[in-house]
ZABA-225927 format. One line per 3 residues: number of its first residue (from 1); their letters; for each residue x, y, z of C-alpha. Coordinates in steps of 0.02 Angstrom, whole numbers, plus 50000, padded with zeros to 5 digits. Layout:
N
NUM> a> X:Y:Z; ...;
***
This chain:
915
1> mdt> 47088:49702:47962; 47167:49544:47902; 47344:49497:47979;
4> vti> 47435:49357:47870; 47614:49300:47958; 47722:49202:47844;
7> ldl> 47859:49102:47944; 48022:49067:47826; 48131:48932:47888;
10> ktg> 48255:48986:47760; 48319:49127:47841; 48237:49118:48019;
13> qid> 48111:49277:47984; 47939:49300:48028; 47850:49418:47924;
16> qre> 47679:49495:47967; 47557:49594:47856; 47400:49682:47907;
19> als> 47270:49757:47757; 47107:49853:47790; 46998:49793:47702;
22> ing> 46931:49978:47660; 47052:50043:47571; 47171:49919:47524;
25> qet> 47313:49984:47644; 47464:49868:47687; 47607:49879:47819;
28> kks> 47736:49750:47861; 47826:49687:48013; 47967:49589:48035;
31> qal> 48064:49495:48162; 48191:49374:48169; 48184:49196:48289;
34> ede> 48285:49212:48439; 48389:49045:48413; 48507:49062:48276;
37> rlt> 48504:48879:48244; 48350:48896:48166; 48397:48958:47999;
40> dlv> 48426:48875:47835; 48295:48735:47855; 48198:48655:47719;
43> pvs> 48014:48611:47776; 47934:48456:47759; 47777:48424:47830;
46> hfw> 47675:48515:47975; 47518:48485:48079; 47423:48575:48203;
49> dqs> 47358:48507:48362; 47170:48456:48348; 47109:48513:48533;
52> epr> 47240:48652:48530; 47227:48781:48410; 47393:48876:48475;
55> lfv> 47494:48742:48462; 47580:48702:48277; 47723:48568:48233;
58> cea> 47861:48566:48102; 47963:48435:48028; 48121:48527:47949;
61> vre> 48276:48456:47870; 48456:48556:47852; 48576:48460:47763;
64> adv> 48578:48286:47856; 48495:48338:47988; 48293:48332:48026;
67> lvl> 48222:48426:48170; 48071:48432:48256; 47996:48634:48286;
70> sff> 47853:48667:48392; 47767:48820:48404; 47634:48950:48500;
73> vse> 47536:49033:48389; 47436:49182:48442; 47360:49335:48365;
76> ehg> 47458:49461:48507; 47644:49375:48507; 47626:49272:48308;
79> fll> 47742:49126:48314; 47827:49059:48454; 47976:48929:48477;
82> qds> 47904:48798:48599; 48035:48665:48564; 48171:48603:48461;
85> fpr> 48240:48427:48441; 48320:48309:48314; 48203:48183:48262;
88> ppa> 48248:48016:48365; 48329:47899:48249; 48207:47753:48286;
91> fqm> 48071:47842:48193; 48058:47904:48004; 47934:48072:47993;
94> llg> 47819:48143:48100; 47641:48104:48082; 47553:48246:48174;
97> iqv> 47547:48310:48381; 47412:48285:48500; 47443:48337:48666;
100> phy> 47534:48269:48775; 47608:48184:48622; 47706:48180:48469;
103> yfm> 47669:48049:48348; 47796:47972:48223; 47802:47846:48089;
106> rkp> 47914:47704:48153; 48058:47646:48041; 48038:47447:47999;
109> gea> 48108:47322:48125; 48123:47463:48268; 48017:47390:48433;
112> nle> 47912:47488:48538; 47980:47470:48712; 47809:47527:48789;
115> dql> 47739:47366:48754; 47879:47248:48821; 47823:47132:48928;
118> dsg> 47909:47118:49101; 47932:46943:49054; 48052:46989:48926;
121> sqc> 47964:46933:48768; 47996:47004:48613; 47944:47151:48572;
124> ipq> 47793:47179:48446; 47830:47304:48290; 47706:47445:48272;
127> avg> 47706:47556:48131; 47685:47706:48231; 47763:47801:48393;
130> rrp> 47766:47924:48507; 47852:48047:48614; 47791:48163:48757;
133> lrd> 47803:48341:48741; 47940:48421:48821; 47840:48489:48982;
136> fvg> 47750:48319:48979; 47883:48210:49024; 47806:48100:49151;
139> led> 47645:48180:49159; 47569:48077:48998; 47409:48018:49098;
142> cdk> 47367:48189:49174; 47200:48239:49170; 47119:48377:49076;
145> ptq> 47136:48512:49201; 47323:48478:49222; 47341:48467:49027;
148> dam> 47269:48648:49005; 47389:48690:49147; 47534:48627:49094;
151> lnf> 47489:48709:48925; 47456:48891:48972; 47626:48853:49075;
154> sff> 47735:48806:48912; 47631:48959:48829; 47681:49089:48964;
157> lai> 47866:49020:48957; 47879:49013:48769; 47834:49224:48793;
160> gdm> 47953:49247:48947; 47801:49280:49056; 47870:49159:49223;
163> dea> 47768:49241:49355; 47599:49184:49218; 47691:49023:49213;
166> frs> 47700:49010:49387; 47529:49045:49419; 47464:48914:49301;
169> ikl> 47526:48762:49379; 47514:48836:49561; 47384:48728:49584;
172> iks> 47461:48591:49511; 47499:48453:49666; 47590:48334:49551;
175> qav> 47768:48314:49589; 47819:48274:49415; 47757:48434:49337;
178> wen> 47841:48544:49486; 48002:48460:49450; 48005:48502:49271;
181> mar> 47982:48687:49325; 48105:48689:49431; 48206:48606:49305;
184> mcv> 48155:48753:49174; 48173:48899:49292; 48367:48852:49302;
187> ktq> 48354:48873:49117; 48264:49031:49116; 48364:49078:49283;
190> rld> 48236:49108:49372; 48297:49042:49546; 48169:49122:49641;
193> var> 48019:49035:49568; 48141:48849:49577; 48139:48897:49777;
196> vcl> 47972:48877:49789; 47975:48750:49670; 48092:48630:49749;
199> ghm> 47968:48665:49898; 47834:48597:49823; 47924:48427:49781;
202> gha> 48019:48411:49968; 48177:48382:49850; 48292:48435:50021;
205> rga> 48467:48404:49916; 48405:48535:49784; 48355:48655:49923;
208> ral> 48533:48630:49984; 48598:48652:49806; 48508:48806:49813;
211> rea> 48578:48896:49953; 48750:48849:49884; 48710:48922:49738;
214> qre> 48667:49061:49809; 48849:49104:49883; 48925:49119:49712;
217> pep> 48922:49293:49650; 48900:49262:49479; 48705:49233:49419;
220> ear> 48776:49117:49275; 48861:49011:49413; 48730:49006:49514;
223> vam> 48597:48930:49391; 48744:48835:49319; 48798:48752:49473;
226> lav> 48611:48717:49539; 48593:48622:49367; 48732:48513:49391;
229> qlg> 48690:48495:49566; 48502:48430:49523; 48587:48299:49429;
232> mlv> 48549:48371:49248; 48727:48291:49175; 48767:48123:49143;
235> sga> 48883:48081:49002; 48857:48264:48914; 48670:48279:48952;
238> plt> 48565:48289:49077; 48426:48176:49141; 48248:48165:49219;
241> rac> 48231:48129:49397; 48152:47975:49334; 48320:47932:49241;
244> slp> 48439:47990:49379; 48528:47835:49461; 48622:47816:49302;
247> vwa> 48701:47984:49357; 48751:47915:49527; 48820:47749:49453;
250> ylg> 48917:47838:49299; 49003:47968:49434; 49048:47815:49556;
253> qva> 49116:47729:49388; 49229:47882:49360; 49281:47909:49544;
256> gsr> 49338:47725:49559; 49303:47726:49747; 49177:47591:49837;
259> kal> 49110:47756:49935; 49035:47829:49779; 48948:47661:49742;
262> gqa> 48892:47647:49923; 48809:47810:49902; 48725:47781:49718;
265> eav> 48660:47619:49810; 48635:47700:49981; 48502:47842:49874;
268> tgr> 48418:47738:49732; 48397:47569:49817; 48460:47417:49740;
271> geg> 48333:47298:49670; 48200:47463:49652; 48101:47466:49480;
274> vdt> 48214:47605:49427; 48187:47659:49264; 48314:47670:49110;
277> pgs> 48294:47738:48939; 48289:47658:48785; 48357:47710:48636;
280> dgi> 48188:47799:48595; 48221:47886:48738; 48057:47816:48819;
283> rqp> 48094:47742:48986; 48103:47548:49027; 48111:47491:49204;
286> lgd> 48276:47401:49245; 48211:47273:49372; 48319:47218:49497;
289> vgv> 48453:47265:49394; 48499:47407:49504; 48661:47496:49508;
292> rpw> 48787:47395:49531; 48805:47332:49351; 48865:47488:49287;
295> ltg> 49017:47514:49420; 49070:47318:49408; 49076:47355:49201;
298> qlp> 48920:47213:49171; 48814:47343:49087; 48919:47482:48993;
301> apq> 48881:47667:49055; 48719:47741:48958; 48762:47831:48790;
304> svc> 48592:47917:48801; 48449:47967:48925; 48305:48067:48920;
307> tpl> 48242:48220:48826; 48383:48357:48848; 48324:48505:48975;
310> fpq> 48485:48590:48980; 48628:48531:48888; 48787:48517:48970;
313> eda> 48855:48627:48855; 48753:48766:48905; 48825:48737:49087;
316> eql> 48994:48752:49010; 48966:48915:48914; 48908:48981:49099;
319> yrr> 49027:48943:49169; 49162:49006:49044; 49027:49165:49000;
322> cgr> 49073:49187:49185; 49248:49168:49203; 49212:49030:49332;
325> ydl> 49355:48906:49284; 49362:48823:49460; 49206:48762:49421;
328> lnr> 49188:48718:49234; 49330:48609:49311; 49266:48526:49439;
331> llq> 49119:48497:49330; 49221:48410:49186; 49305:48320:49326;
334> asg> 49174:48245:49382; 49098:48196:49226; 49246:48096:49182;
337> qwq> 49314:48215:49053; 49504:48228:49123; 49573:48298:49006;
340> rai> 49486:48437:48938; 49473:48477:49134; 49661:48467:49133;
343> eva> 49666:48580:48988; 49542:48709:49071; 49677:48698:49223;
346> erh> 49822:48731:49124; 49760:48873:49022; 49623:48961:49168;
349> drm> 49603:48885:49317; 49797:48874:49371; 49757:48876:49561;
352> hlr> 49705:48732:49541; 49819:48644:49432; 49904:48546:49568;
355> tty> 49735:48476:49642; 49665:48436:49474; 49846:48334:49439;
358> yny> 49802:48248:49619; 49619:48197:49583; 49666:48131:49399;
361> arh> 49807:48034:49470; 49694:47973:49616; 49580:47919:49476;
364> lea> 49723:47837:49353; 49782:47737:49528; 49607:47680:49550;
367> sgd> 49608:47610:49379; 49758:47514:49392; 49869:47618:49279;
370> csl> 50011:47649:49409; 50140:47696:49265; 50031:47871:49237;
373> als> 49955:47895:49403; 50157:47909:49464; 50195:48044:49321;
376> yye> 50034:48146:49384; 50067:48120:49565; 50233:48211:49520;
379> ksd> 50143:48360:49445; 50037:48379:49579; 50204:48397:49672;
382> thr> 50125:48233:49798; 50245:48101:49750; 50349:48103:49912;
385> fev> 50182:48019:49984; 50102:47963:49871; 50214:47867:49771;
388> prm> 50280:47751:49927; 50094:47734:49968; 50062:47665:49806;
391> lve> 50214:47579:49775; 50226:47491:49972; 50182:47327:49904;
394> dlq> 50303:47319:49763; 50457:47347:49845; 50597:47323:49713;
397> alg> 50502:47454:49600; 50480:47547:49754; 50680:47555:49766;
400> lyv> 50712:47590:49587; 50604:47742:49593; 50691:47824:49756;
403> nkt> 50857:47798:49642; 50787:47864:49484; 50706:48042:49584;
406> kdt> 50864:48079:49674; 50762:48180:49794; 50805:48220:49959;
409> tlw> 50639:48200:50045; 50633:48010:49969; 50808:47965:50003;
412> rww> 50781:48007:50179; 50599:47916:50198; 50678:47756:50110;
415> aqy> 50826:47770:50230; 50703:47772:50373; 50618:47625:50299;
418> les> 50763:47515:50287; 50809:47558:50475; 50646:47519:50518;
421> qak> 50713:47334:50439; 50855:47361:50532; 50964:47366:50371;
424> mda> 51088:47504:50444; 51222:47511:50323; 51093:47543:50161;
427> alh> 51011:47666:50292; 51159:47754:50309; 51216:47769:50118;
430> yye> 51046:47854:50090; 51048:47960:50248; 51237:48029:50184;
433> laq> 51135:48071:49998; 50987:48142:50102; 51119:48260:50195;
436> dyf> 51018:48200:50368; 51168:48226:50455; 51065:48199:50613;
439> slv> 51011:48042:50557; 51175:47993:50521; 51260:48037:50672;
442> rvh> 51105:47950:50790; 51142:47791:50686; 51309:47784:50720;
445> cfq> 51296:47817:50913; 51160:47661:50917; 51305:47563:50831;
448> gni> 51436:47615:50950; 51532:47706:50829; 51550:47891:50936;
451> qra> 51709:47950:50856; 51631:47950:50680; 51502:48017:50770;
454> aei> 51610:48162:50830; 51686:48182:50655; 51505:48209:50562;
457> ase> 51434:48337:50684; 51601:48458:50693; 51603:48426:50489;
460> tgn> 51442:48478:50490; 51411:48598:50639; 51208:48540:50646;
463> waa> 51128:48571:50789; 51031:48415:50814; 51144:48324:50767;
466> syh> 51287:48405:50907; 51125:48408:51039; 51110:48212:51015;
469> lar> 51309:48180:51009; 51316:48292:51182; 51158:48199:51274;
472> qye> 51260:48024:51211; 51418:48107:51293; 51329:48167:51448;
475> sqn> 51249:47995:51476; 51429:47933:51470; 51485:48058:51594;
478> evr> 51603:48144:51474; 51567:48321:51540; 51691:48438:51432;
481> qav> 51633:48360:51278; 51446:48356:51330; 51474:48548:51358;
484> hfy> 51559:48591:51170; 51429:48487:51074; 51303:48575:51189;
487> tra> 51375:48744:51154; 51393:48702:50951; 51206:48643:50978;
490> qaf> 51158:48808:51015; 51096:48725:51191; 51176:48851:51325;
493> nna> 51026:48793:51454; 51083:48619:51450; 51299:48674:51435;
496> irl> 51250:48794:51593; 51174:48644:51677; 51314:48538:51655;
499> cke> 51461:48694:51705; 51355:48728:51863; 51350:48529:51907;
502> hgl> 51546:48515:51886; 51601:48684:51950; 51669:48719:51757;
505> ddq> 51656:48927:51804; 51759:48997:51669; 51653:48902:51549;
508> lmn> 51494:48961:51641; 51521:49157:51624; 51548:49137:51430;
511> lal> 51417:49026:51395; 51280:49135:51499; 51327:49296:51402;
514> lss> 51297:49201:51229; 51131:49126:51311; 50962:49189:51334;
517> ped> 50910:49319:51476; 50832:49195:51584; 51016:49090:51590;
520> mle> 51106:49264:51642; 51007:49249:51785; 51018:49078:51830;
523> aar> 51224:49112:51803; 51214:49264:51897; 51130:49188:52050;
526> yye> 51249:49036:52048; 51388:49172:52064; 51312:49254:52198;
529> erg> 51263:49120:52300; 51444:49060:52292; 51507:49234:52365;
532> eqm> 51635:49239:52250; 51674:49341:52071; 51541:49451:52115;
535> dra> 51589:49571:51960; 51552:49431:51853; 51382:49416:51959;
538> vml> 51355:49613:51924; 51380:49596:51730; 51274:49453:51713;
541> yhk> 51112:49547:51804; 51171:49699:51696; 51153:49591:51530;
544> agh> 51002:49502:51595; 50922:49676:51610; 50909:49689:51804;
547> fsk> 51002:49852:51838; 50926:49898:51978; 50986:49707:52052;
550> ale> 51136:49722:51967; 51170:49901:52078; 51109:49854:52205;
553> laf> 51235:49697:52225; 51383:49830:52136; 51358:49953:52281;
556> atq> 51351:49806:52433; 51516:49734:52366; 51593:49912:52301;
559> qfa> 51621:49845:52123; 51644:50031:52054; 51714:49983:51898;
562> alq> 51558:49869:51866; 51454:50009:51942; 51519:50141:51775;
565> lva> 51466:50018:51668; 51306:49990:51724; 51263:50162:51742;
568> edl> 51290:50201:51574; 51140:50097:51522; 51024:50192:51647;
571> dek> 50881:50290:51550; 50734:50394:51607; 50633:50233:51609;
574> sdp> 50749:50198:51769; 50687:50201:51937; 50723:50363:52006;
577> all> 50755:50317:52152; 50910:50213:52077; 50958:50354:51989;
580> arc> 50975:50475:52115; 51075:50354:52207; 51186:50308:52073;
583> sdf> 51211:50512:52019; 51240:50515:52225; 51386:50390:52202;
586> fle> 51466:50513:52039; 51468:50646:52155; 51570:50590:52278;
589> hgq> 51675:50502:52143; 51696:50696:52047; 51610:50637:51892;
592> yek> 51497:50764:51883; 51481:50759:51691; 51392:50587:51729;
595> ave> 51296:50655:51896; 51205:50780:51768; 51149:50661:51655;
598> lll> 51062:50534:51790; 51014:50683:51875; 50913:50724:51700;
601> aak> 50861:50572:51685; 50799:50577:51855; 50682:50729:51783;
604> kyq> 50775:50818:51925; 50804:50963:51813; 50835:51105:51965;
607> eal> 50966:50989:52021; 51059:50970:51886; 51069:51145:51820;
610> qlc> 51141:51198:52013; 51267:51047:51991; 51316:51144:51807;
613> leq> 51310:51314:51901; 51442:51247:52037; 51542:51143:51935;
616> nlt> 51549:51267:51789; 51487:51131:51684; 51479:51149:51495;
619> ite> 51296:51139:51476; 51271:51053:51293; 51119:51059:51170;
622> ema> 51076:50887:51210; 51073:50931:51390; 50966:51079:51383;
625> ekm> 50860:50971:51288; 50844:50849:51417; 50816:50982:51525;
628> tvp> 50669:51075:51426; 50505:51009:51497; 50360:50994:51386;
631> kdc> 50227:51105:51406; 50105:50963:51429; 50188:50903:51583;
634> kel> 50100:50894:51737; 50243:50877:51876; 50294:51062:51835;
637> see> 50179:51231:51806; 50194:51336:51659; 50273:51468:51775;
640> arr> 50377:51356:51839; 50416:51282:51670; 50460:51466:51598;
643> all> 50568:51505:51750; 50662:51360:51726; 50695:51387:51537;
646> eqi> 50744:51557:51584; 50889:51501:51716; 50941:51394:51588;
649> asc> 50957:51531:51458; 51048:51620:51595; 51183:51482:51607;
652> cmr> 51206:51458:51428; 51244:51670:51425; 51343:51663:51567;
655> qgs> 51446:51507:51472; 51442:51598:51290; 51313:51493:51216;
658> yhl> 51215:51613:51143; 51097:51534:51003; 51061:51410:51127;
661> atk> 51031:51552:51271; 50913:51626:51110; 50811:51457:51101;
664> kyt> 50772:51434:51268; 50726:51617:51292; 50601:51593:51143;
667> qag> 50545:51427:51233; 50511:51525:51377; 50414:51657:51295;
670> drl> 50547:51802:51304; 50589:51854:51146; 50675:52020:51195;
673> kam> 50805:51928:51303; 50823:51823:51147; 50863:51943:51042;
676> ral> 50989:52020:51161; 51073:51860:51173; 51075:51833:50971;
679> lks> 51128:52013:50961; 51271:51945:51048; 51324:51806:50950;
682> gdt> 51335:51925:50809; 51249:51802:50694; 51184:51942:50567;
685> eki> 51087:51821:50470; 50988:51740:50613; 50968:51915:50665;
688> vff> 50877:51979:50519; 50783:51806:50521; 50749:51819:50721;
691> agv> 50673:51988:50677; 50585:51970:50556; 50474:51811:50639;
694> srq> 50473:51896:50776; 50357:52028:50711; 50376:52143:50876;
697> kei> 50426:52340:50869; 50583:52336:50992; 50651:52201:50910;
700> yvm> 50640:52258:50734; 50724:52430:50813; 50873:52317:50919;
703> aan> 50904:52236:50741; 50892:52397:50655; 51014:52450:50789;
706> ylq> 51133:52317:50753; 51140:52322:50570; 51197:52525:50583;
709> sld> 51336:52453:50702; 51402:52367:50514; 51485:52439:50375;
712> wqk> 51310:52463:50278; 51375:52567:50142; 51464:52435:50056;
715> dpe> 51297:52309:50063; 51137:52391:49979; 51045:52224:50052;
718> vmk> 51087:52287:50228; 51047:52467:50213; 50872:52411:50148;
721> tii> 50824:52289:50288; 50890:52450:50402; 50769:52566:50343;
724> sfy> 50619:52412:50314; 50668:52381:50522; 50637:52561:50574;
727> tkg> 50491:52577:50459; 50423:52425:50548; 50469:52471:50729;
730> ral> 50382:52656:50707; 50569:52717:50747; 50531:52880:50631;
733> dll> 50662:52970:50730; 50788:52845:50714; 50747:52805:50526;
736> agf> 50764:53001:50489; 50926:52990:50587; 50976:52856:50501;
739> yda> 50930:52972:50303; 51044:53109:50404; 51192:52983:50407;
742> caq> 51167:52925:50234; 51153:53108:50170; 51321:53143:50278;
745> vev> 51390:52978:50183; 51353:53030:50007; 51431:53217:50052;
748> dey> 51583:53148:50129; 51622:52993:50010; 51546:53047:49828;
751> qny> 51512:53217:49847; 51329:53194:49782; 51238:53349:49856;
754> dka> 51082:53293:49727; 51067:53123:49824; 51116:53205:49988;
757> hga> 50972:53325:49972; 50829:53188:49933; 50905:53111:50111;
760> lte> 50898:53261:50211; 50701:53277:50132; 50677:53092:50177;
763> ayk> 50736:53128:50341; 50631:53277:50368; 50474:53203:50333;
766> cls> 50513:53022:50456; 50542:53181:50591; 50405:53265:50562;
769> kak> 50303:53121:50587; 50364:53061:50731; 50301:53071:50896;
772> ars> 50432:53126:50994; 50437:53149:51196; 50514:53340:51188;
775> pld> 50422:53427:51079; 50555:53580:51063; 50700:53447:51030;
778> qea> 50576:53379:50898; 50563:53566:50820; 50756:53595:50842;
781> rla> 50788:53458:50742; 50666:53494:50593; 50731:53669:50604;
784> qlq> 50924:53602:50581; 50879:53508:50443; 50787:53627:50352;
787> srm> 50937:53741:50358; 51055:53612:50280; 50917:53565:50167;
790> tlv> 50935:53753:50124; 51126:53769:50134; 51141:53612:50002;
793> krf> 51004:53664:49887; 51075:53831:49843; 51254:53772:49820;
796> mqa> 51154:53631:49687; 51075:53774:49606; 51243:53888:49617;
799> rrt> 51332:53744:49511; 51184:53733:49399; 51166:53911:49351;
802> yve> 51346:53932:49323; 51320:53883:49120; 51193:54025:49117;
805> dpk> 51241:54148:49244; 51446:54116:49296; 51460:54276:49399;
808> esi> 51283:54244:49491; 51358:54068:49515; 51534:54120:49588;
811> rqc> 51411:54258:49700; 51320:54120:49780; 51471:54017:49825;
814> qll> 51557:54176:49895; 51404:54207:50001; 51386:53996:50057;
817> lee> 51581:54014:50094; 51522:54166:50234; 51380:54046:50308;
820> phl> 51412:53995:50474; 51428:53800:50534; 51431:53754:50355;
823> dss> 51542:53606:50377; 51375:53519:50448; 51295:53517:50299;
826> irv> 51424:53561:50131; 51607:53538:50125; 51699:53689:50132;
829> gdv> 51817:53620:50017; 51706:53573:49893; 51641:53755:49866;
832> ygf> 51805:53812:49844; 51864:53653:49742; 51714:53699:49612;
835> lve> 51793:53889:49624; 51949:53848:49581; 51894:53712:49444;
838> rhv> 51777:53882:49350; 51914:54000:49355; 52033:53873:49280;
841> hsg> 51925:53837:49143; 51896:54027:49098; 52079:54030:49112;
844> dlq> 52076:54162:49270; 52233:54066:49354; 52273:54187:49461;
847> tay> 52102:54184:49567; 52104:54019:49549; 52280:54009:49657;
850> ryl> 52201:54124:49772; 52051:54022:49808; 52194:53891:49824;
853> eem> 52274:53987:49975; 52129:54032:50046; 52067:53845:50064;
856> rrr> 52240:53799:50112; 52232:53922:50258; 52037:53873:50307;
859> lps> 52082:53692:50299; 52252:53698:50354; 52241:53493:50401;
862> tnv> 52175:53442:50244; 52244:53390:50071; 52207:53494:49914;
865> syy> 52191:53368:49793; 52045:53283:49917; 51926:53418:49843;
868> vsq> 52036:53497:49672; 52090:53346:49570; 52273:53355:49553;
871> hiv> 52273:53400:49368; 52191:53568:49410; 52322:53597:49546;
874> dtv> 52456:53568:49431; 52409:53664:49275; 52364:53827:49408;
877> hqg> 52556:53808:49467; 52627:53786:49289; 52530:53927:49223;
880> lgl> 52600:54031:49369; 52766:53968:49371; 52763:53898:49544;
883> plt> 52818:53743:49618; 52726:53579:49600; 52623:53482:49732;
886> caa> 52649:53303:49776; 52481:53190:49719; 52387:53122:49887;
889> pkr> 52334:52945:49884; 52156:52916:49783; 52026:52881:49908;
892> trh> 51924:52737:49908; 51721:52750:49846; 51596:52659:49921;
895> nsv> 51401:52632:49851; 51288:52769:49874; 51138:52773:49950;
898> eeh> 51044:52844:49809; 51082:52696:49689; 50949:52610:49776;
901> kea> 50810:52719:49742; 50675:52585:49744; 50733:52547:49933;
904> dee> 50696:52745:49963; 50521:52747:49893; 50477:52573:49984;
907> vae> 50515:52677:50134; 50421:52814:50108; 50273:52717:50048;
910> eve> 50296:52626:50240; 50307:52807:50325; 50145:52858:50240;
913> sgp> 50044:52689:50259; 50138:52612:50407; 50172:52443:50451;
***
């Protein structure tokens, strides 16, 4: 198989073609160079290394730029870019490559600095110049094994195999090799390998920088910080270790501090043979030049340094990529790019914006640009301290600045400075501008103008000014004025001290009440020791929180009015013995309600309850809650707790507080008594709710019985609730009685015998399922219901069959009228009314009149119009020529039980299935 690889520098593509010699088939593979900058190039010349067949170098042109490209070429990986750099300006063309150097044709007139003599004589121009390969900087004179190891190292770096690259040089003892390896690890972001390299180098500063870089969460920030701290940046380009001296010198010049100068000379040493780069990037010795020339301006800062391994633009891109603008800001400050640092801080790192302004101001101050430094001190908000420090030797400029800024802090500082110079009038002027009333009062007192100081303190109310003035009055033995200004200064302890020393008892009480508890105690002890005005002592002890002492003193001095005030603030946290003593005091003086409150606070529930019963005190809900012992209380057993709750509920029942009694009975666990108390309250809504949540048969029955005592005929919801409660309470006999009552209502109120028959049927079903105590009574009731149902059904059938067979219908009605105890099931008047109406409609008025008269005789106390409409009666009388009768008032109709057929059906289902 033949393989041809084509590198197209115009497009940046690498084409690989494989052809089989047997059949001539050809395959093509393409890939692009990783570096996008290696496009649009025109090759000028190319060379192979004579001793290293893998190494290939090419010189290419893009517009006015000339680049030197070096590649590794292998059968497996093809073209691999090893390095690229602009052709040095001292050379005019590439001549070839031989490890470890590139060889160039030198421009005419350019000197070869390698051959420069130490005596400083003129260089001898040469036609050929050379430059070391990137990985051989510092290793130009290495032996063959080291050279082969470094080539393998470079090759494996090019293919991205860091492990093999590390193995290829791990036996090399050269410190320069390990340093180059460490720097390449920074570029390839292999910090683990860099740690080993630093160990071989003995580079303590780099190891520390690496440890500090590991604290950063972003990988890019770690790599960039490590690169910067290794000294790879200066004036926009990095340095090798041999060229790291100008970094310290340049940063020292940027910082503008003598400390940086000392650090630079301490690290590098003055007078050492330290190298500095020449114009072609080749090192040359500095001799005894040292560091100071760069800092003092005798030599310019270096403009170009050794081979760029990790450009500053790459570090900046890493910081921007990971969003660490704070570190980028620090980097730009350290490299002296202040305007860019400020721009980054203003746009992205506003947290450090003021710090950046401040650092730049310090740099400007060190550079002698005080006016611009002043502006940035103001932007950093440090001008109140830094500007006076900076201008302290130019008092005229400082005074102008203070007057110009109109800043109260600066006015105060300037006034203090003038005061230190004994310029009191000017100091007073600036203190007044700064509204520093304390200093005004202090200076006026110093000058003896205490009256003016008093006016200022009174007008402004400044505490510090008032306190200072009070001290002045005290020193002059003007006690009342001192007490007055101590009070305005809120220094009550000093005012109290003066009142005690000079017997100002009236002011002492007011001051003590305004002061702290400690001052109140001191004043109370003062009154107690004097033995006068003990009520004030009791009040002060009370206000200070010493209730026991206040009560003890009140009992001892018989201060009953004060005792009542103190007792009002007692609660359950107070001493039980003290509470009991106070309650006894209130009992003696007939204040039973207050005594009960104190007994409850002392947790003497039985005594408080007994006092309520004896004195007929109304137990409020608040008192009842205080008497209620929580379940987790260890002082009372569960039985004693329940007994106490029942006693409270019983007392509430006597007082008519039925709801409160219900609550306490419920808390005691006796729901039946709670229901009885609630029934006495007559609160229907709460009775229904309590029965629903209690879920006890007895309570259901009690609630249903209560609801039956209401006007349930008018409220269908009440009827439904009664049926539901009887069903849930398994009181089927009572439910049967309720259905019987419903049937009677249907007959009496609505004359609706169909619905009455349905209600009687439900009553019969319920009674047949009920568990009666006396089977004989149950059988008798069932027989009675059966008889009533039969009579009602006969009357219903008689009315229905009248259209088909009038004679049979009338005969059945006549037979019903002959039945004994007919009124228990059917109203006799309804039967007569039906007969009268039928005969009137058939035109037999005489028979109709006969039935009317018979009804009047059988029901003498009942008005006929209740059963027969007044129109029918009038028709009968007019037809027979009889006088008309007066109409009776219309009867009020109520809701029918059958209008709620759904409720009946639900009850029927519940009777069948049970609750």
